[in-house]
MDTraj code that builds the backbone (N, CA, C; nanometers):
import mdtraj as md
import numpy as np

residues = "MET THR LYS TYR ALA LEU THR ALA MET GLU ARG GLU LEU ALA VAL MET MET VAL ASP THR LEU ASP LEU ASP MET ALA PRO ASP ASP ILE ASP PRO ARG ALA PRO LEU PHE ARG GLU GLY LEU ALA LEU ASP SER ILE ASP ALA LEU GLU ILE ALA ILE HIS LEU LYS LYS ASN TYR GLN ILE LEU ILE LYS VAL GLU ASP GLU GLU SER ARG ARG ILE PHE ALA SER LEU SER ASP LEU ALA SER PHE VAL GLU ARG ASN ARG PRO ARG".split()
xyz = np.array([
    [3.0614, -3.4976, -0.8184],
    [2.8821, -3.5658, -0.8292],
    [2.8063, -3.4958, -0.9122],
    [2.7602, -3.5892, -0.9985],
    [2.6866, -3.4724, -1.0449],
    [2.5634, -3.4453, -1.0024],
    [2.5700, -3.2990, -1.0633],
    [2.3929, -3.2591, -1.0662],
    [2.3203, -3.2064, -1.1708],
    [2.2204, -3.2510, -1.1615],
    [2.1514, -3.1549, -1.2848],
    [2.0131, -3.0694, -1.2767],
    [2.0332, -3.0341, -1.3990],
    [1.9557, -2.8899, -1.4473],
    [1.7839, -2.9680, -1.4056],
    [1.7334, -2.8944, -1.2987],
    [1.5917, -2.9533, -1.3106],
    [1.4869, -2.8639, -1.3679],
    [1.3899, -2.8428, -1.4043],
    [1.2444, -2.8097, -1.3765],
    [1.2477, -2.7734, -1.2523],
    [1.1334, -2.7116, -1.2343],
    [1.0600, -2.6220, -1.1325],
    [0.9855, -2.7719, -1.0436],
    [0.9044, -2.8479, -1.1318],
    [0.8691, -2.9612, -1.0729],
    [0.9475, -3.0488, -1.0805],
    [0.9816, -3.0637, -1.1191],
    [1.1099, -3.2231, -1.1356],
    [1.1921, -3.1487, -0.9910],
    [1.2506, -3.0667, -0.9818],
    [1.2995, -3.0278, -0.8563],
    [1.2586, -3.0728, -0.7106],
    [1.1067, -2.9910, -0.6738],
    [0.9792, -2.9641, -0.5891],
    [0.9502, -3.1346, -0.5577],
    [0.9197, -3.2351, -0.6693],
    [0.9332, -3.3869, -0.6652],
    [1.0794, -3.4695, -0.6051],
    [1.1463, -3.4100, -0.6280],
    [1.2815, -3.4499, -0.6092],
    [1.3492, -3.4697, -0.4722],
    [1.2531, -3.3015, -0.4144],
    [1.2859, -3.2890, -0.3157],
    [1.1822, -3.3777, -0.2081],
    [1.1079, -3.3912, -0.2262],
    [0.9502, -3.4943, -0.2024],
    [1.0046, -3.6393, -0.2030],
    [1.0648, -3.7073, -0.2727],
    [1.1252, -3.7998, -0.3235],
    [1.2630, -3.8206, -0.2005],
    [1.3552, -3.7469, -0.2070],
    [1.4767, -3.7133, -0.1236],
    [1.4182, -3.7252, 0.0271],
    [1.3063, -3.6469, 0.0653],
    [1.2887, -3.6497, 0.2148],
    [1.1623, -3.7579, 0.2713],
    [1.0665, -3.7422, 0.1526],
    [0.9552, -3.8863, 0.1921],
    [1.0008, -4.0432, 0.2161],
    [1.1352, -4.0355, 0.1225],
    [1.1780, -4.1830, 0.1098],
    [1.2923, -4.1888, 0.2107],
    [1.3094, -4.0550, 0.2684],
    [1.4866, -4.0942, 0.3103],
    [1.5768, -4.1431, 0.2211],
    [1.6055, -4.0566, 0.0910],
    [1.7040, -4.1278, -0.0364],
    [1.8260, -4.0384, 0.0964],
    [1.9379, -4.1087, 0.0611],
    [2.0657, -4.1044, 0.0833],
    [2.1493, -4.0017, -0.0925],
    [2.0912, -3.8575, -0.0813],
    [2.1644, -3.8281, -0.2126],
    [2.0816, -3.6388, -0.2033],
    [2.1256, -3.5862, -0.2729],
    [2.0698, -3.4439, -0.2419],
    [1.9754, -3.4294, -0.4082],
    [1.8432, -3.3486, -0.4389],
    [1.7492, -3.3681, -0.5217],
    [1.8414, -3.3184, -0.6288],
    [1.9050, -3.2516, -0.6278],
    [1.9596, -3.1964, -0.7496],
    [2.0833, -3.3399, -0.8467],
    [2.0787, -3.4298, -0.7453],
    [2.1491, -3.5688, -0.7960],
    [2.0742, -3.6507, -0.8868],
    [1.9798, -3.6556, -0.8914],
    [1.8306, -3.7267, -0.9419],
    [1.8677, -3.6842, -1.0765],
    [1.9275, -3.7819, -1.1762],
    [1.9068, -3.7410, -1.3268],
    [1.7477, -3.7946, -1.3591],
    [1.6810, -3.6522, -1.3883],
    [1.5501, -3.6874, -1.4250],
    [1.4724, -3.7596, -1.5146],
    [1.6140, -3.7753, -1.5885],
    [1.5619, -3.8926, -1.7080],
    [1.5574, -4.0785, -1.6496],
    [1.6364, -4.0637, -1.5794],
    [1.7036, -4.2220, -1.5317],
    [1.5416, -4.2806, -1.4475],
    [1.5425, -4.3824, -1.4836],
    [1.4454, -4.4950, -1.4115],
    [1.4043, -4.4610, -1.2794],
    [1.3228, -4.4574, -1.2173],
    [1.2765, -4.4683, -1.0810],
    [1.3125, -4.5833, -1.0330],
    [1.2797, -4.7129, -1.1000],
    [1.2642, -4.8251, -1.0303],
    [1.4172, -4.9088, -1.0875],
    [1.4181, -5.0309, -1.0680],
    [1.4876, -5.1134, -1.0749],
    [1.5901, -5.0504, -1.0987],
    [1.7109, -5.0570, -1.2542],
    [1.8617, -5.0112, -1.2213],
    [1.8535, -4.8715, -1.1796],
    [1.7315, -4.7282, -1.2358],
    [1.7450, -4.6291, -1.2103],
    [1.7664, -4.5659, -1.0453],
    [1.6676, -4.5514, -0.9746],
    [1.7153, -4.5314, -0.8277],
    [1.6651, -4.6108, -0.7644],
    [1.6149, -4.7585, -0.8283],
    [1.5897, -4.8523, -0.7387],
    [1.4967, -4.8372, -0.6316],
    [1.3901, -4.8073, -0.6978],
    [1.2641, -4.7310, -0.5632],
    [1.1901, -4.8777, -0.5684],
    [1.0777, -4.9443, -0.4708],
    [0.9830, -5.0013, -0.5095],
    [0.8361, -5.0168, -0.5194],
    [0.7739, -5.0878, -0.4789],
    [0.6123, -5.0431, -0.4776],
    [0.6124, -4.9832, -0.3631],
    [0.6316, -5.0525, -0.2626],
    [0.5902, -4.8866, -0.1012],
    [0.6201, -4.7821, -0.1590],
    [0.7599, -4.7386, -0.2348],
    [0.8302, -4.6015, -0.2339],
    [0.6862, -4.5464, -0.3392],
    [0.6767, -4.6275, -0.4423],
    [0.5515, -4.5399, -0.5334],
    [0.4290, -4.5316, -0.4951],
    [0.4129, -4.6170, -0.3905],
    [0.2744, -4.5870, -0.2742],
    [0.2987, -4.4456, -0.2207],
    [0.3900, -4.4379, -0.1374],
    [0.4410, -4.2932, -0.0255],
    [0.4099, -4.1518, -0.2005],
    [0.4776, -4.2012, -0.2706],
    [0.4839, -4.0884, -0.3804],
    [0.3587, -4.0862, -0.4146],
    [0.2565, -4.1490, -0.4405],
    [0.0973, -4.1557, -0.4490],
    [0.0283, -4.0716, -0.3738],
    [0.0468, -4.1214, -0.2712],
    [-0.0190, -4.0355, -0.1433],
    [0.0409, -3.9222, -0.1445],
    [0.1161, -3.9228, -0.1347],
    [0.1785, -3.7302, -0.1603],
    [0.1473, -3.6360, -0.2707],
    [0.0773, -3.6983, -0.3793],
    [0.0515, -3.6387, -0.4925],
    [-0.1007, -3.6353, -0.4571],
    [-0.1614, -3.7223, -0.4110],
    [-0.2991, -3.6886, -0.3668],
    [-0.3176, -3.5855, -0.2791],
    [-0.2164, -3.5881, -0.1828],
    [-0.2556, -3.4637, -0.0926],
    [-0.2022, -3.3265, -0.0934],
    [-0.0990, -3.3242, -0.1824],
    [-0.0761, -3.2067, -0.2240],
    [-0.0807, -3.1345, -0.3360],
    [-0.1403, -3.2061, -0.4646],
    [-0.1675, -3.1923, -0.5891],
    [-0.2996, -3.2397, -0.6338],
    [-0.3839, -3.3019, -0.5536],
    [-0.5291, -3.3598, -0.5281],
    [-0.4789, -3.4085, -0.6676],
    [-0.3998, -3.5361, -0.7062],
    [-0.4529, -3.6286, -0.8366],
    [-0.3670, -3.7447, -0.7719],
    [-0.4906, -3.8722, -0.7972],
    [-0.4731, -3.9541, -0.7400],
    [-0.4442, -4.0382, -0.8775],
    [-0.3450, -4.1329, -0.8341],
    [-0.2772, -4.2461, -0.9355],
    [-0.2903, -4.4124, -0.8520],
    [-0.3380, -4.4684, -0.9427],
    [-0.3574, -4.6009, -0.8593],
    [-0.2533, -4.7238, -0.9263],
    [-0.1662, -4.6975, -0.8098],
    [-0.0228, -4.7683, -0.8273],
    [-0.0123, -4.9196, -0.9228],
    [-0.1474, -4.9266, -0.8728],
    [-0.1601, -5.1103, -0.9262],
    [-0.2344, -5.0717, -1.1156],
    [-0.2551, -4.9836, -1.1504],
    [-0.3344, -4.8938, -1.2805],
    [-0.1692, -4.9391, -1.3769],
    [-0.2064, -5.0004, -1.5226],
    [-0.0896, -5.0067, -1.5776],
    [-0.0707, -4.8482, -1.6216],
    [-0.1180, -4.7724, -1.6323],
    [-0.0599, -4.6467, -1.6567],
    [0.0215, -4.6466, -1.5835],
    [0.0167, -4.6497, -1.4639],
    [0.1606, -4.6032, -1.3260],
    [0.2541, -4.6380, -1.3688],
    [0.2949, -4.7166, -1.5045],
    [0.4246, -4.7686, -1.4996],
    [0.4889, -4.6646, -1.5842],
    [0.4304, -4.6006, -1.6882],
    [0.4526, -4.4468, -1.7600],
    [0.4618, -4.3351, -1.6426],
    [0.3875, -4.2813, -1.5800],
    [0.3891, -4.2053, -1.4604],
    [0.5082, -4.2099, -1.4240],
    [0.5433, -4.3365, -1.3565],
    [0.6432, -4.3557, -1.2563],
    [0.7635, -4.3752, -1.3517],
    [0.8148, -4.3735, -1.4400],
    [0.9170, -4.4326, -1.5110],
    [1.0279, -4.2935, -1.4843],
    [1.0074, -4.1891, -1.5104],
    [1.1292, -4.1277, -1.4496],
    [1.0793, -4.0269, -1.3959],
    [1.1518, -3.9186, -1.3188],
    [1.1177, -3.8283, -1.2609],
    [1.0653, -3.7120, -1.3553],
    [1.1526, -3.6828, -1.4709],
    [1.0718, -3.6280, -1.5829],
    [0.9235, -3.6445, -1.6378],
    [0.9200, -3.7631, -1.6680],
    [0.7582, -3.8442, -1.6971],
    [0.6925, -3.8150, -1.5694],
    [0.7050, -3.8564, -1.4501],
    [0.6345, -3.8017, -1.3227],
    [0.5807, -3.6527, -1.2946],
    [0.6909, -3.5534, -1.3327],
    [0.6391, -3.3959, -1.3180],
    [0.5904, -3.3670, -1.4364],
    [0.5467, -3.3850, -1.5644],
    [0.4759, -3.3578, -1.6896],
    [0.3874, -3.4243, -1.6158],
    [0.3422, -3.5873, -1.5965],
    [0.2082, -3.5913, -1.5516],
    [0.1713, -3.5184, -1.4164],
    [0.1937, -3.4390, -1.2826],
    [0.1945, -3.3930, -1.2601],
    [0.1264, -3.2340, -1.2910],
    [0.2312, -3.1808, -1.3577],
    [0.1846, -3.0358, -1.4833],
    [0.0247, -3.0438, -1.5206],
    [0.0454, -3.2021, -1.6400],
    [-0.0902, -3.1833, -1.6798],
    [-0.2186, -3.2333, -1.5472],
    [-0.1870, -3.2530, -1.4726],
    [-0.3010, -3.3148, -1.4034],
    [-0.3108, -3.2519, -1.2815],
    [-0.2626, -3.1591, -1.2613],
    [-0.2861, -3.0586, -1.1246],
    [-0.3853, -2.9828, -1.0949],
    [-0.4930, -2.9558, -1.0582],
    [-0.6027, -2.8504, -1.0556],
    [-0.5107, -2.7398, -1.0418],
    [-0.6129, -2.5942, -1.1410],
    [-0.5284, -2.4526, -1.1588],
    [-0.5791, -2.4015, -1.0574],
])
top = md.Topology()
chain = top.add_chain()
for i, resn in enumerate(residues, 1):
    res = top.add_residue(resn, chain, resSeq=i)
    for name in ("N", "CA", "C"):
        top.add_atom(name, md.element.get_by_symbol(name[0]), res)
traj = md.Trajectory(xyz[None], top)
């Protein structure tokens, strides 16, 4: 089993995704550069909505899942973590 070296934010989000989405893997098994949708983790639109709800509740970040920018935000765990780091209140 491959373990990836995750940044603190990537790890925090990976733990949330494993717990919230009931993924059958350890957070450190999520490749931070792999796609979250389709071939990567194979998440779907309901999963994206659950992640967006978590981001609003825990980081006060609002992402409209249907927004075109959301494709870039949700491209990978690394992209999502970078977005949260840039946009969360300090």
